[in-house]
C-alpha positions in Angstrom: 178.1 49.5 146.2 177.8 49.6 150.0 177.8 53.2 151.1 180.3 52.7 153.9 182.7 50.9 151.4 182.2 53.8 148.9 183.2 56.4 151.5 186.3 54.4 152.5 187.4 54.1 148.8 186.8 57.7 148.1 188.8 58.7 151.2 191.7 56.5 150.3 191.5 56.5 146.5 190.2 59.9 145.4 191.0 59.2 141.7 189.2 55.9 141.6 186.1 55.8 139.4 183.6 54.3 141.8 181.0 53.7 139.0 183.5 51.6 137.1 184.9 50.0 140.3 181.4 48.8 141.3 181.4 46.5 138.3 184.6 44.9 139.5 183.8 41.4 141.0 186.1 41.7 144.0 184.8 45.0 145.1 181.3 43.7 144.5 182.0 40.8 146.9 183.5 43.1 149.5 180.5 45.4 149.2 178.2 42.5 149.8 180.1 41.5 152.9 179.8 45.0 154.2 176.0 44.8 153.7 175.7 41.5 155.5 177.9 42.7 158.5 175.8 45.8 158.9 172.6 43.7 158.8 174.0 41.4 161.5 175.1 44.4 163.6 171.7 45.8 163.5 170.2 42.4 164.6 172.7 42.2 167.5 172.0 45.7 168.6 168.3 45.0 168.5 168.8 41.7 170.4 170.9 43.5 173.1 168.3 46.2 173.5 165.5 43.6 174.0 167.7 41.5 176.3 168.8 44.5 178.4 165.1 45.5 178.8 164.2 42.0 179.9 167.1 41.8 182.4 166.2 45.2 183.7 162.6 44.2 184.2 163.7 40.8 185.8 166.2 42.6 188.1 163.5 45.0 189.2 161.1 42.2 189.9 163.7 40.3 191.9 164.5 43.4 193.9 160.8 43.9 194.7 160.4 40.2 195.5 163.4 40.2 197.8 162.3 43.3 199.6 158.8 41.8 200.1 160.3 38.5 201.3 162.6 40.3 203.7 159.8 42.4 205.1 157.6 39.2 205.4 160.4 37.4 207.2 161.0 40.4 209.4 157.3 40.5 210.3 157.3 36.7 210.9 160.3 36.7 213.2 159.1 39.8 215.1 155.7 38.2 215.5 157.3 34.9 216.6 159.3 36.8 219.2 156.2 38.6 220.4 154.0 35.5 220.6 156.5 33.1 222.2 155.7 32.4 225.9 159.1 33.4 227.1 161.1 36.6 226.5 164.0 37.6 224.3 166.3 40.5 225.3 169.4 41.7 223.6 171.9 44.1 225.0 175.2 45.8 224.2 177.6 47.6 226.5 177.8 51.4 226.0 179.0 54.3 227.9 175.7 54.3 229.8 176.0 50.6 230.7 174.3 47.6 229.4 171.8 49.0 226.9 169.0 46.8 225.5 168.5 46.6 221.8 165.6 44.2 221.7 162.7 43.2 224.0 160.0 40.7 222.7 157.8 37.9 224.1 154.7 37.2 226.0 156.6 37.1 229.3 157.8 40.7 228.6 154.2 41.8 228.1 153.1 40.1 231.4 155.9 41.9 233.2 154.8 45.2 231.6 158.0 45.5 229.6 157.1 46.9 226.2 159.7 47.5 223.5 159.3 51.2 224.1 160.0 50.8 227.8 163.0 48.5 227.5 164.8 49.1 224.2 167.4 51.8 224.5 167.4 51.5 228.3 169.7 50.0 230.9 168.7 47.6 233.7 168.2 50.2 236.5 165.9 52.2 234.2 163.1 49.5 234.1 164.2 47.1 236.9 164.0 47.3 240.7 167.4 48.1 242.2 167.6 44.7 244.0 166.8 42.8 240.8 169.1 45.0 238.7 171.9 44.2 241.1 171.1 40.5 241.0 171.2 40.4 237.1 174.2 42.8 236.7 176.7 40.1 237.7 175.3 37.7 235.0 175.4 40.6 232.4 179.1 41.2 233.3 180.0 37.6 232.9 178.1 37.2 229.6 179.8 40.4 228.2 183.2 38.8 229.3 182.3 35.9 227.0 180.8 33.4 229.4 177.6 31.4 228.9 175.7 31.9 232.1 172.3 32.0 233.8 170.5 33.8 236.5 167.1 33.8 238.2 165.1 37.0 238.6 161.7 38.2 239.7 159.2 40.8 238.7 159.2 44.0 240.7 155.9 43.1 242.4 157.1 39.5 243.1 154.3 37.9 241.1 156.5 36.3 238.4 159.8 34.4 238.5 161.9 33.7 235.4 165.2 32.1 234.5 167.5 34.0 232.1 170.0 32.2 229.9 172.7 34.6 228.6 174.7 33.8 225.4 177.3 36.2 223.9 177.5 36.7 220.1 181.0 37.2 218.9 182.4 38.9 215.8 186.1 38.4 215.0 186.5 36.9 218.5 185.0 39.9 220.2 181.6 40.0 222.0 179.4 42.4 220.1 176.0 41.6 221.6 174.4 39.3 224.2 171.1 37.4 223.7 169.1 36.8 226.9 166.5 34.0 226.6 164.0 34.0 229.5 161.5 31.4 230.5 158.9 31.8 233.3 159.4 29.5 236.3 156.8 30.9 238.6 155.0 27.6 239.0 158.3 25.8 239.6 159.4 28.3 242.2 156.0 28.1 243.9 156.3 24.3 243.9 159.9 24.6 245.2 158.7 26.8 248.1 155.8 24.4 248.9 158.2 21.5 248.9 160.6 23.4 251.1 157.8 24.2 253.4 156.6 20.6 253.4 160.1 19.4 254.2 160.5 21.9 257.0 157.1 20.8 258.4 158.0 17.2 258.1 161.3 17.8 259.9 159.5 19.7 262.6 157.0 16.8 262.9 159.9 14.4 263.1 161.5 16.5 265.8 158.2 16.6 267.7 157.8 12.9 267.3 161.3 12.4 268.7 160.6 14.7 271.6 157.3 12.9 272.3 159.0 9.5 272.2 161.8 10.8 274.6 159.2 12.2 277.0 157.0 9.1 276.8 160.1 6.9 277.3 161.1 9.0 280.3 157.6 8.9 281.9 157.2 5.2 281.4 160.7 4.0 282.3 161.0 6.2 285.4 158.5 4.3 287.5 159.7 1.0 286.0 163.2 2.0 287.1 162.0 2.1 290.7 160.0 -1.1 290.4 162.7 -3.2 288.9 165.5 -1.6 290.9 163.8 -2.2 294.3 162.9 -5.8 293.3 166.6 -6.4 292.6 167.6 -4.9 296.0 165.0 -7.0 297.7 166.2 -10.2 296.0 169.7 -9.5 297.3 168.3 -9.4 300.9 167.5 -12.6 302.9 163.9 -13.8 302.0 161.8 -16.9 302.3 162.1 -19.0 299.1 158.4 -18.5 298.3 158.7 -14.7 298.6 161.9 -14.8 296.6 160.0 -16.6 293.8 157.3 -13.9 294.0 159.9 -11.2 293.7 161.5 -13.0 290.7 158.1 -13.1 289.0 157.5 -9.4 289.8 160.9 -8.5 288.5 160.4 -10.6 285.3 157.0 -9.0 284.7 158.6 -5.6 285.2 161.3 -6.5 282.7 158.6 -7.7 280.3 156.7 -4.4 280.6 160.0 -2.6 280.1 160.6 -4.7 277.0 157.1 -4.0 275.7 157.8 -0.2 276.0 161.1 -0.8 274.3 159.3 -2.7 271.5 157.2 0.3 270.7 160.1 2.7 270.7 162.3 0.2 268.9 159.8 -0.1 266.1 160.0 3.6 265.5 163.8 3.4 265.5 163.8 0.4 263.1 161.4 2.1 260.7 163.7 5.2 260.8 166.8 3.1 260.2 168.3 4.0 263.5 168.5 0.6 265.2 172.0 0.0 266.6 173.1 -3.4 267.7 175.0 -4.0 271.0 176.9 -7.2 270.7 177.9 -8.9 273.9 178.5 -12.4 275.3 175.3 -14.3 275.6 174.7 -17.7 277.3 172.1 -19.3 275.1 171.0 -21.9 277.7 170.5 -19.3 280.4 168.7 -17.0 278.0 166.2 -19.7 277.0 165.6 -20.7 280.6 165.1 -17.1 281.7 162.6 -16.5 278.9 160.7 -19.6 279.8 160.7 -18.7 283.4 159.0 -15.3 282.6 155.9 -17.2 281.3 155.7 -20.2 283.6 153.3 -18.6 286.0 150.9 -17.4 283.3 151.2 -20.7 281.5 150.5 -22.7 284.7 147.3 -20.7 285.2 146.1 -22.0 281.8 147.4 -25.6 282.4 150.1 -25.2 279.8 153.6 -26.7 280.1 156.7 -24.7 278.9 159.5 -26.9 277.8 163.1 -26.0 277.0 164.8 -28.5 274.8 168.5 -29.3 275.6 170.9 -27.0 273.7 173.0 -30.0 272.7 176.0 -29.0 270.5 175.5 -25.3 270.9 178.5 -23.4 272.2 178.1 -22.2 275.8 178.6 -18.6 274.9 178.2 -16.7 271.7 178.5 -13.0 270.8 175.4 -11.3 269.6 172.9 -8.7 270.7 171.4 -10.5 273.6 168.8 -7.8 274.3 167.4 -8.1 270.7 167.5 -11.9 270.8 165.6 -11.9 274.1 163.1 -9.5 272.6 162.4 -11.9 269.7 162.0 -14.9 272.0 159.8 -13.0 274.5 157.5 -12.0 271.6 157.3 -15.5 270.2 156.9 -17.3 273.5 154.4 -14.7 274.7 152.3 -15.2 271.5 152.5 -19.0 271.9 151.2 -18.8 275.5 148.6 -16.3 274.6 147.2 -18.4 271.7 147.4 -21.8 273.4 144.7 -23.0 275.7 146.0 -26.6 276.3 149.1 -28.6 275.7 152.5 -27.1 275.7 155.0 -24.5 274.4 158.5 -25.6 273.5 161.7 -23.6 273.0 164.7 -25.1 271.2 168.0 -23.9 269.8 170.3 -25.7 267.5 173.5 -25.0 265.5 172.9 -24.7 261.8 175.2 -26.5 259.3 176.6 -23.4 257.6 179.5 -22.4 259.9 182.3 -20.2 258.6 185.4 -19.4 260.6 184.5 -17.9 264.0 180.9 -17.2 262.9 178.0 -19.5 263.3 174.3 -19.6 262.5 171.9 -20.4 265.3 168.4 -21.7 264.6 165.7 -21.2 267.2 162.3 -22.8 267.3 159.2 -21.8 269.3 156.3 -24.3 268.9 152.9 -24.5 270.5 149.7 -26.6 270.4 147.5 -23.6 270.1 144.8 -22.4 267.7 147.1 -22.3 264.6 146.9 -20.0 261.7 144.8 -20.2 258.6 146.7 -20.4 255.3 144.9 -17.3 253.9 146.1 -15.2 256.8 149.8 -16.0 256.2 150.5 -13.0 254.1 149.4 -10.6 256.8 151.3 -12.0 259.7 154.5 -10.0 259.6 152.8 -6.7 258.7 152.8 -4.1 261.4 149.6 -3.3 263.2 147.8 -6.4 261.9 147.0 -9.8 263.2 146.0 -13.0 261.4 142.3 -12.3 262.1 140.4 -9.3 263.5 138.6 -11.6 265.9 142.0 -12.5 267.3 142.4 -8.9 268.6 139.0 -9.0 270.2 139.7 -12.4 271.9 143.3 -12.1 272.8 144.2 -8.4 272.6 147.6 -7.1 271.3 148.8 -4.3 269.0 149.9 -6.4 266.1 153.4 -5.0 266.3 155.2 -8.1 267.9 155.8 -10.2 264.8 156.6 -7.1 262.6 159.3 -6.2 265.2 160.6 -9.8 265.3 160.9 -9.9 261.5 162.9 -6.7 261.4 165.1 -7.7 264.4 165.9 -11.1 263.0 167.0 -9.5 259.7 169.1 -7.0 261.7 170.8 -10.0 263.4 171.7 -11.5 260.0 168.9 -14.1 259.7 165.4 -14.8 258.6 162.1 -16.0 260.2 159.4 -18.3 259.0 156.6 -20.5 260.4 154.6 -23.6 259.7 151.1 -24.0 261.1 148.1 -26.3 261.0 144.9 -24.5 261.9 143.5 -25.9 265.1 146.6 -27.9 266.0 149.4 -25.5 266.5 152.2 -23.3 265.1 156.0 -23.5 264.9 158.1 -20.4 264.4 161.7 -20.8 263.2 164.3 -18.1 262.9 168.0 -17.9 262.5 170.6 -15.4 263.6 174.3 -15.0 262.8 176.7 -14.9 265.9 180.3 -15.4 266.8 181.7 -18.4 268.6 184.4 -16.8 270.7 183.9 -14.1 273.2 186.5 -11.4 272.6 188.7 -10.6 275.5 188.4 -7.1 276.9 186.3 -4.9 279.2 183.1 -6.2 277.7 183.7 -9.9 278.4 181.6 -11.5 281.1 184.5 -13.8 281.9 186.3 -10.9 283.6 186.0 -10.4 287.3 184.3 -7.2 288.5 186.7 -4.2 288.5 187.6 -2.9 291.9 185.9 0.2 293.1 188.1 3.2 294.1 187.7 4.1 297.8 186.2 7.4 298.9 184.3 8.4 295.8 182.5 11.6 296.1 179.2 11.1 294.2 176.4 13.5 293.2 173.1 12.3 291.8 171.0 14.8 289.8 167.4 13.3 289.7 164.1 15.1 290.0 162.0 12.0 290.8 161.9 11.3 294.5 161.4 7.5 294.1 164.4 7.2 291.8 166.5 9.3 294.3 165.5 6.9 297.0 166.4 3.9 294.7 169.8 5.4 293.8 170.5 6.1 297.5 169.9 2.4 298.3 172.0 1.2 295.4 175.0 3.3 296.4 174.5 2.2 300.0 174.5 -1.4 298.9 177.8 -0.8 297.1 179.2 0.8 300.2 179.0 4.5 299.2 177.0 7.5 300.2 175.9 10.1 297.6 174.7 13.7 297.6 171.5 14.5 295.7 170.2 17.4 293.7 166.6 17.8 292.6 167.3 19.6 289.3 170.1 20.7 287.1 170.4 24.1 288.6 171.0 22.7 292.1 173.4 20.1 290.6 175.6 22.8 289.0 175.5 24.8 292.3 176.5 21.7 294.3 179.4 21.0 291.9 180.8 24.5 292.5 181.0 24.0 296.2 182.4 20.4 296.2 184.8 18.5 294.0 182.8 15.4 292.9 184.5 12.4 291.3 181.3 11.0 289.8 178.1 12.7 288.8 175.1 10.7 287.8 172.9 13.0 285.7 169.3 12.7 284.7 168.5 14.5 281.5 164.9 15.8 281.8 164.7 17.9 284.9 163.1 21.3 285.8 164.9 24.6 286.0 168.0 23.3 284.1 168.2 20.1 282.1 171.0 17.6 282.3 172.7 18.9 279.1 173.0 22.5 280.2 173.9 21.4 283.8 176.7 19.3 282.3 178.0 22.3 280.3 178.0 24.5 283.4 179.7 21.9 285.6 182.5 21.2 283.0 183.0 25.0 282.4 183.3 25.6 286.2 185.5 22.5 287.0 189.2 22.9 287.7 191.7 21.8 285.2 193.3 19.6 287.8 190.1 17.6 288.4 187.1 17.1 286.1 184.3 14.9 287.4 183.2 11.9 285.4 179.6 12.7 284.4 177.4 9.7 283.5 173.9 10.2 282.0 171.1 8.1 283.5 168.2 8.5 281.2 164.9 6.8 280.3 165.4 7.8 276.7 166.8 5.1 274.4 167.1 7.1 271.2 170.5 7.1 269.6 170.5 10.8 268.8 169.9 11.6 272.5 172.9 9.4 273.5 175.1 11.1 270.9 174.1 14.5 272.2 175.1 13.4 275.8 178.6 12.6 274.6 178.8 15.8 272.5 178.2 18.0 275.6 181.0 16.3 277.5 179.4 13.4 279.4 181.6 10.3 279.7 178.9 7.6 279.3 175.2 6.9 279.0 173.2 4.5 281.2 169.5 3.8 280.6 166.7 3.2 283.0 166.0 0.8 284.6 169.5 1.1 285.9 171.7 -2.0 285.9 173.9 -2.2 289.0 176.7 -4.0 287.1 176.9 -1.2 284.5 176.7 1.5 287.2 179.5 -0.3 289.1 181.6 -0.3 285.9 181.2 3.4 285.6 182.1 3.9 289.2 185.3 1.9 288.7 186.3 4.3 285.9 186.0 7.4 288.1 189.2 8.9 289.5 189.0 10.3 293.0 190.7 13.7 293.7 193.9 13.1 295.5 194.1 15.4 298.6 197.0 16.0 300.8 
């Protein structure tokens, strides 16, 4: 009988004969069940002991593997932070300020910021005061929850870097801020170089503008006298032959003036500063005057200059007559230059495409000259180039004329082209857009000349004695006398002693230039009477004209002076009324 079953029976049935009971079939089956249960229990206990040992061993191995893996990852990430070319900083806000908890990266090493020097320290403890102040604002914004950035520099100025700050939140509260830094030393150096190059280019552009202004002044000043005195002489009684000579001299002066204008205009065109001045233009008169300019030189070569009848063209159109004249003078001048026999023809027609009050005019300048080879066509409208280098040696020229024509034609809303047969001649054709009707107003040529107010008190500030003499004769011709000042300082002094109605002011003068003289005169003038100050300058640059108006001048006239424009400015002056 199973011992455990026997103990239970003896405890509960003390009188039972266990020897006899063991022979009982039921008790024998129960005893056998007890034996099997105890056997299974021992098996389970053994299995649990083995499994528990195996689990304990596996758990210990997993713990060791996890620790090794964690240490390996920690070494990897720490090494990665140390090897990356930038720099990683972390900081938290403590009672001491923004205290850094991490500093890694090659940039940190180049800056001399080791973990021992940075970690546990605040900005002022390892940064220069100026740079600490520069970064503290970004640190404050980042701790307030804002993604931000800031630029900083090493203490010795040898390295620049960009810091990107990103806050880390826990339960909506910023607990730490990560600062990712990349070096931008090369970019900042390039930025400084580009800024310096820009400043040098702007300085060179200003120097170029000043040079052009001075060159314009020096060239136009003597031309002003030449053309001005020619006009005065032509208004005096002369023999027909001498009048013709003066006309040619005046036209040649105008041509030289236009050539100077071409050079200066090309600079303005290239800089995008060309401004059109649209006025009423008589096409027939313009063609005749251009042809007349070249008749003498053409006659010397035995060349005829013909102007075809304008036909159905309107008598007057509105366009920039000065620019149109420039184009025609360039083309006719080239035609005469490159033609040794035969003729040069000018023609103008009305194109078919007419819309409203606008029209398209087509002009042709043809010659029987040397012609142009087909292979040279591509070079023709390029600046500083001519069809053939031998052309420059044989005929001279700068190679700017056709480049200017091309740009001016486009500015006038048209295009230019040519056909040519080498050895037989060339025909240039260009179009411009113009208006049919002349708008009524002060700019219309149909108006009569405005009356001049009597008793104008006039002061002329001009340092060139020849131009002073010219202005004296012009005003005398108009029935007025004028006072003269040799520089801006004397002009300002004269204006303080006398109330002038009109002051004609040169710009480039010794002692005091026209701009500062104008400021002084306007500052000293009485409220009841301010003189009308008109600039008379050899400079044609738009910026200079704008500056004249900004300092208080009423208008700008350019040299050579046109009497009709000067007369118009005189008519706008208001004399001081005296009792």
